[in-house]
FIPA-195758 format. One record per residue (C-alpha): residue number from 1; residue in three letters; x, y, z. Coordinates in steps of 0.1 Angstrom, whole numbers, padded with zeros to 4 digits. Last residue first. Layout:
% residues N
   k   r    xx    yy    zz
 NUM ALA     X     Y     Z
...
% end
This chain:
% residues 249
   k   r    xx    yy    zz
 249 ILE -0017  0023  0061
 248 ILE  0005  0032  0092
 247 VAL  0027  0001  0086
 246 LEU  0030  0017  0046
 245 LEU  0034  0051  0057
 244 ASP  0063  0041  0082
 243 SER  0082  0015  0059
 242 ARG  0081  0052  0033
 241 SER  0105  0069  0056
 240 ASN  0124  0042  0064
 239 ILE  0133  0039  0028
 238 SER  0141  0079  0026
 237 SER  0165  0077  0053
 236 ASN  0180  0045  0039
 235 SER  0184  0057  0009
 234 ASN  0198  0097  0026
 233 ALA  0223  0079  0048
 232 HIS  0244  0051  0019
 231 SER  0240  0082 -0007
 230 ARG  0256  0106  0019
 229 ASP  0285  0071  0035
 228 ASN  0291  0065  0000
 227 HIS  0302  0108 -0005
 226 LEU  0321  0106  0021
 225 THR  0337  0071  0019
 224 CYS  0348  0088 -0024
 223 LEU  0359  0118 -0008
 222 SER  0381  0097  0016
 221 HIS  0397  0077 -0008
 220 THR  0406  0108 -0025
 219 ARG  0421  0124  0002
 218 SER  0443  0094  0009
 217 ARG  0455  0088 -0025
 216 PRO  0468  0117 -0030
 215 LEU  0453  0143 -0056
 214 GLN  0471  0130 -0090
 213 ILE  0495  0155 -0120
 212 LEU  0522  0135 -0136
 211 CYS  0492  0117 -0157
 210 THR  0479  0145 -0163
 209 ILE  0513  0158 -0178
 208 ASP  0517  0131 -0199
 207 VAL  0483  0134 -0217
 206 ALA  0499  0174 -0222
 205 GLN  0524  0167 -0244
 204 PRO  0497  0137 -0262
 203 PRO  0474  0163 -0269
 202 ILE  0438  0166 -0258
 201 ASN  0416  0160 -0277
 200 ASN  0402  0122 -0273
 199 SER  0403  0130 -0237
 198 LEU  0378  0157 -0244
 197 LEU  0358  0138 -0263
 196 LEU  0353  0106 -0242
 195 THR  0343  0138 -0210
 194 THR  0319  0145 -0235
 193 PRO  0299  0112 -0246
 192 GLU  0300  0096 -0205
 191 ALA  0282  0131 -0195
 190 ASN  0252  0124 -0212
 189 ILE  0250  0093 -0193
 188 GLU  0253  0101 -0159
 187 SER  0222  0130 -0162
 186 ILE  0205  0098 -0181
 185 LEU  0215  0083 -0146
 184 THR  0210  0113 -0119
 183 LEU  0175  0122 -0149
 182 GLU  0161  0086 -0139
 181 GLN  0170  0084 -0107
 180 GLU  0147  0118 -0093
 179 ASN  0121  0103 -0107
 178 SER  0121  0075 -0091
 177 ILE  0123  0092 -0060
 176 ARG  0096  0115 -0074
 175 ARG  0071  0089 -0086
 174 SER  0077  0071 -0048
 173 ILE  0069  0096 -0032
 172 MET  0036  0109 -0052
 171 PHE  0031  0067 -0049
 170 LEU  0028  0067 -0012
 169 CYS  0013  0099 -0005
 168 ILE -0022  0085 -0028
 167 ASN -0013  0053 -0003
 166 LEU -0017  0072  0024
 165 ILE -0046  0093  0009
 164 CYS -0072  0058  0003
 163 PRO -0059  0049  0042
 162 ILE -0078  0079  0062
 161 ILE -0110  0077  0037
 160 CYS -0107  0042  0043
 159 ILE -0129  0053  0076
 158 GLY -0150  0070  0062
 157 SER -0166  0034  0048
 156 ALA -0158  0023  0077
 155 LEU -0176  0051  0101
 154 LEU -0214  0040  0077
 153 LEU -0211  0008  0080
 152 THR -0210  0009  0120
 151 PHE -0235  0040  0120
 150 ASN -0257  0016  0098
 149 LYS -0285  0005  0125
 148 GLN -0290  0043  0138
 147 TYR -0319  0055  0164
 146 THR -0326  0016  0180
 145 VAL -0286 -0003  0167
 144 THR -0262  0021  0179
 143 ARG -0258  0018  0213
 142 ALA -0243 -0022  0203
 141 TYR -0235 -0011  0172
 140 ILE -0210  0010  0188
 139 TRP -0192 -0021  0211
 138 ASN -0196 -0043  0176
 137 PHE -0172 -0019  0165
 136 LEU -0147 -0020  0190
 135 SER -0143 -0051  0196
 134 GLY -0143 -0064  0162
 133 GLY -0118 -0035  0158
 132 PHE -0097 -0041  0190
 131 ALA -0092 -0079  0178
 130 VAL -0088 -0067  0147
 129 ILE -0056 -0037  0152
 128 ILE -0041 -0065  0177
 127 THR -0031 -0085  0155
 126 ASN -0029 -0063  0125
 125 ILE  0002 -0050  0154
 124 GLU  0011 -0083  0157
 123 THR  0019 -0088  0124
 122 VAL  0031 -0057  0113
 121 LEU  0059 -0061  0139
 120 THR  0072 -0096  0132
 119 PHE  0072 -0078  0096
 118 VAL  0094 -0057  0106
 117 ASN  0119 -0076  0128
 116 ASN  0122 -0101  0095
 115 ARG  0123 -0084  0071
 114 GLU  0156 -0066  0088
 113 HIS  0179 -0088  0076
 112 VAL  0173 -0095  0034
 111 GLU  0175 -0053  0044
 110 LEU  0138 -0031  0032
 109 TRP  0129 -0015  0009
 108 LYS  0111 -0045 -0013
 107 SER  0102 -0062  0019
 106 ILE  0073 -0034  0026
 105 MET  0059 -0034 -0005
 104 PRO  0053 -0070 -0011
 103 ILE  0040 -0078  0033
 102 THR  0018 -0047  0023
 101 LEU -0004 -0064 -0005
 100 VAL -0025 -0084  0008
  99 SER -0040 -0066  0034
  98 GLN -0041 -0037  0010
  97 TYR -0059 -0062 -0024
  96 SER -0091 -0065  0000
  95 THR -0114 -0049 -0009
  94 PHE -0117 -0062 -0048
  93 PRO -0140 -0092 -0045
  92 ASN -0168 -0072 -0019
  91 ILE -0174 -0048 -0057
  90 LEU -0195 -0082 -0074
  89 LEU -0208 -0089 -0038
  88 ALA -0229 -0053 -0038
  87 LEU -0252 -0070 -0061
  86 TYR -0258 -0098 -0041
  85 LEU -0268 -0076 -0007
  84 GLN -0290 -0050 -0030
  83 TRP -0310 -0083 -0036
  82 GLY -0318 -0092 -0005
  81 TYR -0338 -0053 -0002
  80 GLN -0335 -0024  0017
  79 ALA -0294 -0017  0009
  78 LEU -0281  0019  0022
  77 SER -0253  0001  0044
  76 ILE -0238 -0022  0021
  75 TRP -0243  0008 -0003
  74 LEU -0216  0024  0016
  73 SER -0197 -0003  0034
  72 TYR -0191 -0017 -0011
  71 ILE -0183  0014 -0021
  70 GLY -0161  0030  0008
  69 PHE -0149 -0011  0000
  68 CYS -0140  0000 -0032
  67 ILE -0124  0031 -0029
  66 HIS -0102  0017 -0005
  65 SER -0091 -0011 -0031
  64 LEU -0086  0013 -0057
  63 ILE -0066  0032 -0038
  62 CYS -0046 -0007 -0034
  61 ILE -0040 -0011 -0062
  60 ILE -0026  0018 -0077
  59 ALA  0001  0023 -0044
  58 ASP  0009 -0012 -0059
  57 ASN  0013 -0006 -0100
  56 ALA -0010 -0009 -0125
  55 GLY  0006 -0015 -0150
  54 ILE -0029 -0026 -0173
  53 TYR -0020 -0064 -0172
  52 ASN -0009 -0062 -0134
  51 LEU -0042 -0038 -0130
  50 ILE -0060 -0068 -0149
  49 LYS -0042 -0097 -0136
  48 MET -0055 -0088 -0097
  47 GLY -0088 -0080 -0114
  46 LEU -0092 -0120 -0120
  45 VAL -0078 -0127 -0084
  44 ASN -0103 -0112 -0071
  43 PHE -0132 -0116 -0092
  42 ILE -0130 -0154 -0091
  41 ALA -0121 -0165 -0051
  40 THR -0143 -0132 -0041
  39 ALA -0171 -0140 -0062
  38 ILE -0176 -0182 -0042
  37 LEU -0165 -0168 -0004
  36 SER -0196 -0143 -0012
  35 VAL -0218 -0170 -0030
  34 ALA -0208 -0192 -0002
  33 SER -0219 -0169  0027
  32 PHE -0247 -0151  0014
  31 GLN -0262 -0186  0011
  30 GLY -0252 -0195  0047
  29 LEU -0267 -0165  0063
  28 ASP -0296 -0177  0035
  27 LYS -0302 -0206  0058
  26 SER -0292 -0188  0092
  25 THR -0328 -0165  0088
  24 TRP -0322 -0133  0073
  23 CYS -0345 -0110  0092
  22 PHE -0332 -0083  0057
  21 PRO -0354 -0046  0071
  20 ALA -0353 -0055  0102
  19 GLY -0325 -0073  0117
  18 LEU -0303 -0110  0107
  17 LEU -0285 -0093  0086
  16 TYR -0267 -0066  0106
  15 TRP -0259 -0089  0135
  14 LEU -0241 -0106  0114
  13 MET -0231 -0078  0098
  12 THR -0212 -0070  0127
  11 SER -0181 -0081  0126
  10 LEU -0180 -0064  0095
   9 SER -0163 -0036  0103
   8 SER -0137 -0049  0112
   7 LEU -0124 -0040  0073
   6 ALA -0119 -0007  0089
   5 LEU -0094 -0018  0111
   4 LEU -0081 -0034  0089
   3 HIS -0071 -0005  0060
   2 PHE -0066  0023  0096
   1 MET -0040 -0002  0104
% end
């Protein structure tokens, strides 16, 4: 949500480039747009390949994307010459990874029957934010162009801090959950040799006696059912919290 709101600030880029100190013509705008599209198509895919090769997860990639967007917005707002705008195109391809990775990140934590409703909700929120953000930043630009022309870009660089912090929180939560799962798996693996050793040391007479001592089937079944219900509830609560955090980002 905040990521799309920050991206909506670029809707004022046309008016920003038509005014001073650039005063670009339609030809200059066309050349800049063409170079921007080519650079984005090449470096966006190349950057994603490199990040996946070094083992960066989705949250880390989104954090780097927000940092690049903040640098890009600040660079454009402080630029005074045309070559500085073209130089900023080297950063622009890495600013849109959050939009690409939001749906895949949510789909990892949802059941198959839940994805349709959640994806529909995310699409509706994105449409509303884009429409609202474009109108909002155009209104702000019209009110601030006389005394602070680059205010909208500075505001966008500040807004992108919010989704960056949320992605850091998401990374910490995911890392903690994965560590807990690893510790649980290690404890289960370590407990298996002990159980096997104890079963081997039990004398035959003890085995016969222990076979006779069993819990009632109904009680055993109820204990297993209660344990499974608690595990399912805990997993559902963690998945729902992470999905809500991603929608806010």
